[in-house]
Structure formats: C-alpha cells, structure tokens
C-alpha positions in Angstrom: 0.0 0.0 0.0 2.8 2.4 0.9 4.4 1.7 -2.5 1.2 2.6 -4.3 0.8 5.8 -2.4 4.5 6.7 -3.0 4.1 6.1 -6.7 0.9 8.2 -6.8 2.6 11.0 -4.9 5.6 11.0 -7.2 3.4 11.0 -10.3 1.4 13.8 -8.9 4.4 15.9 -8.2 5.8 15.2 -11.6 2.6 16.3 -13.2 2.7 19.6 -11.2 6.3 20.2 -12.1 5.7 19.7 -15.8 4.3 23.1 -16.7 3.2 24.0 -20.2 5.2 26.8 -21.8 3.7 30.1 -20.6 4.5 33.1 -22.7 6.5 35.8 -20.8 5.6 38.6 -23.3 2.7 39.6 -25.5 4.8 38.8 -28.6 5.6 35.3 -27.3 1.9 34.8 -26.7 1.2 35.6 -30.4 4.0 33.3 -31.5 2.9 30.3 -29.3 -0.7 30.2 -30.7 -1.9 29.3 -34.2 -4.4 32.1 -34.6 -5.5 31.0 -38.0 -6.2 27.3 -37.3 -6.8 26.7 -33.6 -10.3 26.7 -32.2 -11.5 30.2 -31.5 -12.7 29.4 -27.9 -9.2 28.1 -27.0 -7.5 31.2 -28.5 -9.9 33.6 -26.8 -9.2 32.0 -23.4 -5.4 31.9 -24.0 -5.5 35.6 -25.0 -7.5 36.6 -21.9 -5.5 34.6 -19.4 -2.1 35.4 -20.9 -2.7 39.2 -21.3 -4.0 39.4 -17.7 -1.1 37.4 -16.2 1.5 39.3 -18.2 0.0 42.7 -17.6 -0.4 42.3 -13.8 3.2 41.0 -13.5 4.8 43.6 -15.8 2.9 46.7 -15.0 1.2 49.2 -17.2 4.2 50.9 -18.9 6.0 47.6 -19.7 2.7 46.0 -21.0 2.0 49.0 -23.3 5.6 48.7 -24.6 5.1 45.0 -25.2 1.9 45.6 -27.0 3.7 48.1 -29.3 6.4 45.6 -29.9 3.8 43.0 -30.9 2.3 45.3 -33.5 -0.6 46.8 -31.5 -1.6 50.5 -31.9 -3.0 52.1 -28.8 -5.4 54.9 -28.2 -5.9 56.5 -24.8 -8.8 58.1 -22.9 -8.4 61.4 -21.2 -6.5 61.7 -18.0 -8.3 63.0 -15.0 -7.1 63.9 -11.5 -8.8 60.8 -10.2 -7.5 58.6 -13.0 -4.0 59.9 -14.0 -3.4 56.9 -16.2 -6.3 56.7 -18.7 -7.7 53.6 -20.2 -5.7 52.2 -23.1 -7.4 50.5 -26.0 -4.9 48.6 -28.2 -5.7 46.9 -31.5 -3.8 44.7 -33.9 -4.9 43.3 -37.3 -3.2 40.7 -39.4 -4.3 38.9 -42.6 -3.2 35.8 -44.3 -4.5 34.5 -47.6 -7.2 32.6 -45.7 -8.1 34.8 -42.7 -8.4 38.3 -41.4 -7.7 38.4 -37.6 -8.2 41.3 -35.2 -7.2 41.6 -31.6 -8.1 44.2 -29.0 -6.7 44.6 -25.5 -7.9 47.2 -23.0 -6.0 48.2 -19.8 -7.1 50.2 -16.8 -5.0 51.0 -13.8 -5.6 51.6 -10.1 -5.5 55.3 -9.5 -3.9 54.8 -6.2 -1.0 52.7 -7.6 1.1 54.2 -10.4 2.0 51.8 -13.2 -0.5 49.2 -12.1 -2.9 47.2 -14.1 -6.3 46.9 -12.5 -8.4 45.4 -15.3 -7.7 43.9 -18.7 -10.2 43.1 -21.4 -9.6 41.3 -24.7 -11.4 40.6 -27.9 -10.4 38.3 -30.8 -12.2 38.1 -34.1 -11.4 35.9 -37.1 -13.0 36.2 -40.6 -11.8 33.4 -42.9 -12.5 32.2 -46.5 -15.9 30.5 -46.1 -17.5 30.8 -42.7 -16.5 27.5 -40.9 -13.4 29.0 -39.2 -14.9 32.4 -38.4 -14.8 33.4 -34.8 -16.9 34.2 -32.7 -19.6 33.8 -35.2 -19.9 33.3 -39.0 -19.3 36.5 -41.0 -20.5 36.9 -44.5 -17.8 39.1 -46.1 -15.8 39.7 -49.3 -13.2 37.2 -48.1 -15.8 34.5 -48.4 -15.7 34.7 -52.2 -12.0 34.0 -51.9 -11.2 37.6 -52.9 -12.3 37.1 -56.5 -11.7 40.2 -58.5 -14.8 42.1 -59.5 -16.1 41.4 -63.0 -14.5 43.4 -65.8 -16.4 46.5 -66.8 -17.6 46.7 -70.4 -16.3 49.7 -72.2 -18.9 52.4 -72.8 -20.2 52.6 -76.4 -19.2 55.6 -78.3 
C-alpha cells in the first residue's frame, strides 16, 4: 500500500512540475498560438489569461511597450485627477491569404498605484474564407468569395 501511495505522490508531483510553456511577453503569446487554425474558444481563453497574467506581472508601462512591440496600436482616454493613467485600447490586425484576424486589448490602472494594471479586457475576431473557421460567429464578407476580382467593366459605347 505504501508503495502505491508513493508512486501516486511522485506521479502527482511530476505532473505539477511539468508546466506547459507560458509566454512571458505579448509577442511570445502571439508566437505560441496558431491564430488561423486553432479553435476560437481556445484562442480567446489563452488571450484573456495570458494578457491578464503578463500585464499584472509587468505593470502598465511595460505592458504597453510589449503591445507596441507585438504590433498593436494604442489609443488612450483622457487623463483626470482621479485617473492619472487613462484607459488604453490597443488593437492589432493581421491577414493571411485565408483569414483576417483582429485583436483588441484594454487596460485600466488603479488610480492609487502608479504603473499598475487593475483590469484587462480582450477581444479576438477571425474572418476566414468560407464561414466555418470564423470566430466568434460566421461572418459573410468579401473574403468568403476567396477575394475574387470584380467582373470586368464593359467599355462604354461611343
């Protein structure tokens, strides 16, 4: 019996010690995920969890710098005496031949703690050729016609 318990304990500790690679930066998060092919639900959860973890660990200024390095463009609300660090809304878009992908990250800070991250919000959208891989819902768009060129115009008589 002791042997079985020992084996179970060792197996449990080994399972805990084996940690999946967790990105340390926003750019690493983008590199570790297959945004075009993986399930949208999985990608959304990864985005939400990783952005929150990275931002809270790094702080506002470092997170905004990481977002910039990862290709995001940020817009800021207006500062106020009660909120000296306004909300940041950062967006990134990327297209492949098959999909248009858009990410959005929002950050707010605690007014009492400089360079903090109080809340994070994320959004991820994917519009692919056809509608089967669209996320979060099917989107009827120009990409669904596989970007076929418009029909040629006939020359005007005359």
